[in-house]
C-alpha positions, 0 to 999 in steps of 0.5 A: 448501497455499499461499494463493490470491491474491485475485481482482480482485473480492475486491480491489475489495470490500476496496478499497471497504470500506476507502475507505468506512471513510474516507468515500470513495465511489468511486461519485462518480467517473465510470464506466469508465476515461476521466477526466471532461472537465469535472472531470478526475476519473479513471474508477472502473475506472482507480482500482480497477485502480490500487489493485489494482496497488498492493495486489498490488505495494507492499503485498506487498513491504512486508509481506514485509520482515523486519529482519535479525537477528543470531545468538542469541549476540550480544544487543547486535547484535540490539538495534542491528539492531532500530533499522534503518529500515524501507522506506518509499514516499517516503523524501524526505518522511520525511527532511524531516519528521524535520528539522522 
C-alpha cells in the first residue's frame, strides 16, 4: 500500500511545530494572505502556503536523491562515486563558503 501524501492541515501542524522548536510563532504575522501595510510582514496564510509548497517540492526531490553507485565488482569506483557532491538549493553560496 502506497503512503498517502499529507494534507494541508497535516503540513500546517508539522510546519508550526518545527518553527515553534526554533522559537518562531506564526501567530505574530497578520492573518490572511495580504502583507501588513505598515511592516511589510507577509500574511500568515501566504507563509504557510509557501512553506507547504517548499515541503512538497524541494524537500521531496532532495530526499529522493540517490548517489550513483558502481557495480559490486569495483570497490574503487564505489569509493570515488561516494565523494560526489549532493544537490543543494543555492550552489553559489556553498561555492563561496568553501573558498573562505
